[in-house]
C-alpha positions in Angstrom: 17.9 -85.4 36.5 14.1 -84.9 36.4 13.7 -88.7 35.8 15.8 -89.4 38.9 13.6 -87.0 41.0 10.4 -88.6 39.8 11.7 -92.1 40.6 12.8 -91.1 44.1 9.4 -89.5 44.6 7.6 -92.7 43.6 10.0 -94.8 45.8 9.3 -92.5 48.8 5.6 -92.8 48.4 5.7 -96.6 48.2 7.9 -96.8 51.3 5.5 -94.7 53.2 2.6 -96.9 52.1 4.3 -100.0 53.2 5.2 -98.5 56.6 1.6 -97.3 57.1 0.2 -100.8 56.2 2.5 -102.5 58.7 1.5 -100.0 61.4 -2.2 -100.3 60.5 -2.4 -96.6 59.6 -4.6 -95.7 56.7 -2.9 -93.6 54.1 -4.6 -90.5 52.7 -5.5 -91.1 49.1 -3.7 -88.8 46.6 -5.4 -86.4 44.3 -4.9 -88.9 41.4 -6.4 -91.7 43.4 -9.4 -89.8 44.7 -10.2 -87.6 41.7 -8.6 -88.7 38.4 -8.4 -92.5 38.7 -12.2 -93.0 39.4 -12.9 -91.1 36.2 -10.3 -92.8 34.0 -11.4 -96.3 35.3 -14.8 -95.7 33.7 -13.3 -94.9 30.2 -13.1 -97.4 27.4 -9.4 -98.4 27.3 -9.1 -97.7 23.5 -10.8 -94.3 23.8 -8.6 -93.4 26.8 -5.4 -94.4 25.0 -6.4 -92.5 21.9 -7.4 -89.4 23.9 -4.2 -89.3 26.0 -2.1 -90.1 22.9 -3.7 -87.2 20.9 -3.1 -84.8 23.8 0.5 -85.8 24.0 1.0 -85.5 20.2 -0.6 -82.1 20.2 1.5 -80.8 23.0 4.7 -82.1 21.5 3.8 -80.9 18.1 3.1 -77.4 19.5 6.5 -77.3 21.2 8.3 -78.4 18.0 6.3 -75.8 16.0 7.2 -73.0 18.4 10.9 -74.2 18.4 11.1 -74.3 14.6 9.5 -70.9 14.3 11.5 -69.1 16.9 14.8 -71.0 17.2 15.8 -72.8 14.0 18.0 -70.5 11.9 17.6 -67.6 14.4 21.0 -66.3 15.5 19.9 -63.3 17.7 22.7 -62.6 20.1 25.3 -64.4 18.0 28.7 -62.9 18.8 31.6 -64.9 17.3 35.3 -64.4 18.1 36.9 -62.3 15.4 40.5 -62.6 14.2 41.1 -59.0 15.3 39.4 -57.6 18.5 38.0 -54.6 16.8 36.0 -52.4 19.2 33.0 -50.6 17.6 32.4 -48.9 21.0 35.8 -47.2 20.6 35.8 -46.5 16.8 32.1 -45.8 16.1 31.3 -44.6 19.7 34.2 -42.6 21.2 35.9 -41.6 17.9 32.5 -41.2 16.1 33.7 -42.7 12.9 30.8 -42.9 10.4 29.6 -46.5 9.7 30.0 -45.9 5.9 33.6 -44.9 6.2 34.4 -48.6 6.7 31.2 -50.2 5.3 31.5 -48.0 2.2 29.1 -49.9 -0.1 26.0 -49.8 2.1 24.5 -46.8 0.2 24.9 -48.2 -3.3 25.2 -52.0 -3.2 23.3 -55.0 -1.9 26.0 -55.7 0.7 27.4 -53.3 3.3 30.8 -54.9 2.6 33.6 -55.8 5.0 36.3 -53.1 5.0 39.6 -54.1 3.5 42.8 -54.0 5.5 43.8 -50.9 3.4 40.9 -49.1 4.9 42.3 -49.8 8.4 45.7 -48.7 7.2 44.3 -45.3 6.3 44.5 -44.6 10.1 46.8 -47.2 11.4 49.9 -46.3 9.4 50.3 -43.7 12.1 48.0 -44.8 15.0 49.8 -47.7 16.7 48.9 -47.3 20.4 52.5 -47.9 21.4 52.0 -45.9 24.6 49.8 -48.7 26.0 52.3 -51.5 25.3 55.7 -50.2 26.5 56.7 -48.8 23.1 55.5 -51.8 21.1 52.8 -51.8 18.5 49.4 -52.9 19.8 49.1 -56.7 19.2 45.7 -56.2 17.4 47.1 -53.5 15.1 50.2 -55.7 14.5 47.8 -58.3 13.1 46.8 -55.7 10.4 50.4 -55.1 9.6 51.0 -58.9 9.3 48.1 -59.1 6.9 49.2 -56.4 4.5 53.0 -56.5 5.0 53.8 -53.3 6.7 56.9 -52.5 8.7 55.9 -49.9 11.3 59.5 -49.2 12.4 60.5 -48.4 8.8 57.1 -46.8 8.1 56.9 -48.6 4.7 55.3 -51.6 3.1 57.5 -54.7 2.7 58.5 -55.5 -0.9 57.1 -58.7 -2.5 55.2 -59.6 0.7 52.8 -62.5 0.5 49.7 -60.7 1.9 47.2 -62.7 4.0 43.5 -61.8 4.1 41.9 -61.2 7.4 39.4 -63.9 7.9 36.5 -62.0 9.5 33.6 -64.2 10.8 30.2 -63.2 9.3 27.6 -62.4 11.9 24.4 -61.6 10.1 23.3 -64.4 7.8 20.1 -64.5 5.8 18.9 -67.7 4.2 19.5 -68.0 0.4 15.7 -67.7 -0.2 15.6 -64.2 1.2 16.9 -61.1 -0.6 18.0 -57.9 1.2 19.5 -54.8 -0.4 21.4 -52.4 1.9 21.3 -49.5 -0.6 17.5 -49.7 -0.9 17.2 -49.2 2.9 20.2 -46.9 3.5 20.0 -44.6 0.5 16.3 -44.8 -0.6 14.8 -45.5 2.8 17.2 -43.2 4.6 17.4 -45.6 7.6 20.0 -45.5 10.3 22.2 -48.5 10.7 21.1 -48.8 14.4 17.5 -49.5 13.4 18.5 -53.1 12.4 22.0 -53.5 14.0 21.1 -52.0 17.3 23.4 -49.7 19.4 26.5 -50.7 17.4 28.4 -47.6 18.7 28.2 -49.2 22.2 29.3 -52.7 21.3 32.8 -53.7 22.4 32.1 -57.0 20.6 29.6 -57.0 17.8 26.6 -59.3 18.1 23.4 -59.9 16.1 20.9 -57.4 17.7 17.7 -58.3 15.7 16.3 -61.7 15.0 16.0 -61.0 11.2 12.9 -63.2 10.9 10.4 -62.5 8.2 7.8 -61.3 10.7 10.3 -58.7 12.0 10.8 -57.3 8.5 7.0 -57.3 7.7 6.2 -55.5 10.9 8.6 -52.8 10.0 7.2 -52.5 6.5 3.7 -52.1 8.0 4.7 -49.4 10.4 7.4 -47.3 8.7 6.3 -44.5 6.5 7.8 -43.4 3.2 9.4 -39.9 3.0 7.8 -39.3 -0.4 8.0 -35.5 -0.2 11.7 -35.2 0.3 13.0 -38.0 -1.9 13.0 -37.7 -5.7 12.8 -41.5 -5.9 9.2 -41.3 -4.8 8.2 -38.3 -7.0 5.3 -40.2 -8.6 4.1 -41.6 -5.3 4.1 -38.1 -3.9 1.9 -36.8 -6.8 -0.4 -39.7 -6.2 -0.6 -39.0 -2.5 -1.6 -35.4 -3.2 -4.4 -36.5 -5.6 -5.7 -39.0 -3.0 -5.4 -36.5 -0.2 -3.1 -38.7 1.8 -0.2 -37.5 3.9 1.3 -40.9 4.9 2.3 -44.0 2.9 3.7 -47.0 4.6 6.2 -49.4 2.9 3.5 -52.0 2.9 1.1 -49.7 0.9 3.9 -49.2 -1.6 4.1 -53.0 -2.3 6.4 -53.8 0.6 4.5 -56.9 1.4 4.6 -58.5 -2.0 6.4 -61.9 -1.8 8.5 -61.2 -4.9 10.1 -58.2 -3.3 12.2 -60.4 -1.1 11.8 -63.9 -2.6 12.7 -64.3 -6.2 
């Protein structure tokens, strides 16, 4: 599209020049003709070519560098369709269900875990939202029953049912070269889920809130302080702080910027 506009613009200027020449009217020289062309015409052709080529290469290289740094592998805003339309706004927001009720391993394991269908069934054996669907089970809840083999009319599990796992789509993906431990941040760091995942309790459809780039992690480590006084995990650090007369230790000061902490 841009190329077409440029070609039309050149064609229009040439037509005007031809008409002005036939009518004997002198055309007003353009900025390029009056200012730039006289300077370039004095340059050595080789030097001019190398100079312009170098500028173009630098500009293109800068664009690719910025693209690689901020776009490649960055999935901020990624919100894939899930096999079941689960609303965090309803469950975590309106019903105020704790995050770790479903993501139960966040406080003691590397991964926060995807809840099993049995976790869903803890509530949905009884909660079927029939009033919204003319006495029928909600289509989304029915998908859970189809996965585990549950007959809501008989209120029992189906014998010898071939259960089908719910194929949730992963949203937050770190490269294999990076290590992240949920328990270290949730249990030891005592961080709220929303710090990284955003206002999850308001999301009808979950999306990646943070860019998860290394600079984002490092900035947090440089700013966030350690609660050494109220956490037994940092007992030795708290003693050291008292000896040094310090009242505030950042994660970075505690080795949070060491490469091997996240890359090993």
